[in-house]
C-alpha positions in Angstrom: -0.1 0.2 0.1 1.5 3.1 -0.7 0.8 6.3 2.1 -0.4 9.5 1.4 -1.3 12.8 4.1 -4.7 14.1 4.4 -5.6 17.0 6.9 -9.0 16.6 8.4 -11.7 18.6 8.1 -13.0 20.0 11.9 -16.5 20.7 13.0 -16.7 23.1 15.9 -18.8 21.5 19.0 -21.5 23.9 21.0 -19.5 22.7 24.6 -16.3 23.8 22.7 -14.1 21.9 21.2 -13.8 20.2 18.2 -15.0 16.9 16.1 -12.4 15.8 13.3 -14.4 14.3 10.3 -13.5 11.4 7.6 -12.4 13.0 4.6 -14.2 9.9 2.4 -15.5 6.7 2.9 -12.8 4.0 3.9 -11.6 2.2 7.4 -10.5 4.3 9.7 -7.5 3.2 12.1 -6.8 5.3 15.3 -3.1 6.2 16.4 -4.5 7.9 19.4 -6.3 7.3 22.5 -8.4 8.8 24.4 -6.8 11.4 26.9 -4.4 11.9 24.7 -3.1 15.4 23.4 -3.2 16.4 20.2 -1.6 19.2 18.1 -1.9 20.8 14.5 0.3 19.1 11.9 0.4 15.5 14.3 -1.0 12.1 12.5 -3.6 11.0 14.7 -4.7 7.6 12.4 -5.3 6.5 8.9 -7.8 6.0 6.5 -7.5 2.7 3.7 -9.4 4.0 0.5 -9.5 1.3 -2.2 -6.0 -0.1 -1.0 -4.1 3.0 -0.4 -3.4 4.6 3.3 -3.4 7.9 3.7 -2.2 9.4 7.0 -4.9 11.7 8.8 -3.4 15.1 10.1 -4.5 17.5 12.7 -5.4 20.8 11.2 -3.9 24.1 11.9 -5.7 26.0 14.9 -6.4 22.8 17.0 -4.8 21.5 19.9 -6.4 19.6 22.8 -7.0 16.4 24.5 -8.9 13.2 22.9 -12.4 12.8 24.9 -13.7 9.8 22.5 -13.1 8.4 19.3 -15.1 6.6 16.9 -15.7 2.7 17.4 -14.3 3.2 21.2 -11.7 0.7 21.4 -12.0 -1.7 18.0 -9.2 -1.1 15.7 -10.4 -0.7 12.5 -13.4 1.1 11.5 -15.6 1.6 8.5 -16.9 5.1 8.0 -18.0 7.4 5.5 -17.9 10.7 4.2 -18.0 13.5 7.1 -18.4 10.7 9.9 -17.1 12.4 13.4 -13.7 10.2 13.9 -12.0 11.7 17.0 -13.5 14.6 19.8 -11.3 17.1 20.8 -11.3 19.5 23.9 -10.5 22.9 24.1 -6.6 23.3 25.0 -4.1 25.6 24.1 -1.0 24.6 22.9 0.3 26.4 26.2 -1.4 23.5 28.3 -0.1 21.0 25.7 3.6 22.1 26.7 3.1 22.6 30.4 2.1 18.7 30.8 4.7 17.7 28.3 7.2 19.5 30.6 5.8 17.6 33.7 6.1 14.2 32.0 10.0 15.0 30.5 11.0 16.6 33.7 9.9 13.5 36.1 12.2 14.3 39.0 12.4 17.3 40.8 15.8 18.6 39.7 15.4 18.0 36.4 14.1 20.8 34.1 13.7 20.9 30.5 12.2 23.2 27.6 10.2 21.0 25.2 8.8 21.0 21.7 5.4 22.4 21.9 4.4 20.4 18.4 6.3 18.3 16.1 8.6 19.6 13.4 12.2 20.2 12.3 14.8 22.0 14.8 17.0 24.3 13.5 19.4 26.0 15.8 20.7 29.3 14.3 18.4 31.4 11.6 20.4 30.6 8.8 23.2 28.3 8.1 25.6 31.5 7.8 24.6 33.0 11.2 25.6 31.5 14.9 23.0 29.7 17.1 20.2 31.5 18.8 21.7 29.8 22.0 24.2 27.2 22.9 25.5 25.2 25.9 26.6 27.4 28.9 24.3 30.8 27.4 21.9 32.0 30.0 18.3 31.9 28.6 15.9 34.6 29.4 11.9 34.4 29.7 10.1 35.6 26.2 14.2 34.5 24.4 13.8 32.7 20.7 16.1 29.3 21.3 15.5 28.1 17.6 13.3 27.1 14.9 10.9 24.6 14.3 9.7 23.9 10.7 6.3 22.6 10.3 4.7 21.7 6.7 7.1 24.2 5.2 6.8 26.9 8.0 8.8 28.1 10.3 8.4 28.7 13.9 10.2 30.6 16.7 10.4 28.6 19.3 10.5 31.1 22.7 11.6 30.3 26.0 8.1 30.5 28.3 5.8 28.4 30.4 4.8 27.5 33.4 7.3 25.9 35.7 10.0 27.5 33.9 12.3 30.0 36.0 12.3 33.1 34.5 15.9 32.9 33.5 17.9 29.2 33.3 21.4 28.2 32.3 21.8 25.9 28.9 23.4 22.9 29.7 22.5 21.3 26.4 20.8 21.7 23.3 19.1 18.5 22.8 18.4 18.0 18.8 21.2 18.8 16.8 20.8 20.7 13.4 17.8 19.7 11.6 16.6 17.1 13.6 13.2 15.8 13.4 11.5 16.3 16.9 8.3 14.8 18.5 6.3 17.5 20.7 7.1 16.7 24.2 11.1 15.8 22.9 13.5 18.2 25.0 15.1 20.7 23.3 17.4 22.3 26.2 18.0 20.5 29.1 18.7 23.5 31.8 20.1 24.1 35.1 18.7 27.2 37.7 20.4 30.3 37.3 21.9 31.9 40.4 
């Protein structure tokens, strides 16, 4: 089977949140479970249409927690065009980042700045310019620490988030130049600045 990618359509729910809809008739297989956090660009499942497998991606502007999915625990569900596949509660990307920080930190002493979404990491504005931040530097709230390329768009990664100090010492820039990162992956390992 060959694979292509489709951005899902959405419908706003009355109680707040969004419903992700089937793009065509086919067999849907979910890649996420209830309670999982999702964000724009993330693959949340596949749909098989006449032997062709299509990855289903979350559209721009959608971020939140999966509250329900079609077919409950069944792995493969036949669907029609426009059927509701996944229900997503309202949650800002900031909430996703805060939870990812808490999950990745694990211990009291561990401190890291994590990727708010999946993409390709770049530490400098262009190949000929110096990095935004390096090991040994002090990073401050609101400072740009890198770029994340998502669907051919470059997004500035800005140091901010609940649970992070106003400033911190950078112990390590984790991903290499041009490395793919997944939402929640550590971008910077930090030590508390005195």
